[in-house]
C-alpha positions in Angstrom: 0.0 -0.2 0.1 2.8 2.2 0.9 4.6 1.6 -2.6 0.8 2.3 -4.5 0.9 6.1 -2.3 4.4 6.8 -3.3 3.9 5.6 -6.7 0.6 8.3 -6.9 2.6 11.2 -5.6 5.8 10.4 -7.4 3.4 10.7 -10.9 2.8 14.1 -9.7 6.1 15.5 -8.4 8.4 14.1 -11.3 6.5 15.6 -14.4 5.8 18.7 -12.3 9.2 19.4 -11.4 10.7 18.6 -15.1 8.1 20.8 -16.6 7.8 23.5 -13.7 11.6 24.2 -13.7 11.9 26.2 -16.8 8.7 28.3 -15.4 9.3 28.2 -11.7 12.3 29.0 -9.7 13.9 25.6 -7.2 12.0 27.1 -4.1 8.7 27.7 -5.3 8.8 24.0 -6.8 10.2 22.7 -3.7 7.2 24.2 -1.4 4.5 22.6 -4.4 6.3 19.4 -3.7 5.8 19.9 0.1 2.2 20.4 -0.5 1.6 17.6 -3.0 3.3 15.7 -0.4 0.8 16.6 2.6 -2.3 16.3 0.4 -1.5 12.7 -0.4 -0.4 11.8 3.1 -2.7 13.6 5.4 -6.1 12.0 3.8 -4.0 8.6 3.9 -3.3 8.7 7.7 -6.5 9.6 8.4 -8.9 7.4 6.5 -6.6 4.3 6.2 -4.6 4.8 9.3 -7.0 6.0 11.2 -5.1 8.9 12.6 -6.9 11.2 15.2 -7.7 14.5 13.1 -5.8 17.2 15.2 -5.9 20.8 15.1 -2.2 20.4 14.0 -3.3 19.6 11.1 -5.2 22.7 10.2 -2.2 25.2 11.6 0.4 23.0 9.5 -1.9 23.5 6.4 -1.9 27.3 7.6 1.4 27.5 7.4 1.8 25.6 4.2 -0.9 28.4 2.8 1.7 31.0 3.9 4.6 29.8 2.2 2.9 29.3 -0.8 1.9 33.0 -0.6 5.4 34.4 -0.3 7.0 32.3 -2.4 4.5 33.2 -5.2 3.5 36.9 -3.9 5.9 38.2 -6.6 4.9 36.1 -9.0 2.9 37.0 -12.2 
């Protein structure tokens, strides 16, 4: 199961990094990679692994939203 999830994540990240590096900077790609990783992992942890939903997930998500904002605010 874990290899399937890693493959699913990998299928999004590798093309995004190869295509994205022509448009985005390396720090922007890294932030996007973290967002993709957590977008896949958090639902897996909650629904499959039965992890308890905590307020920390919300605060971490808000920090990621802030990171995305600051990385992309100067680009248009």
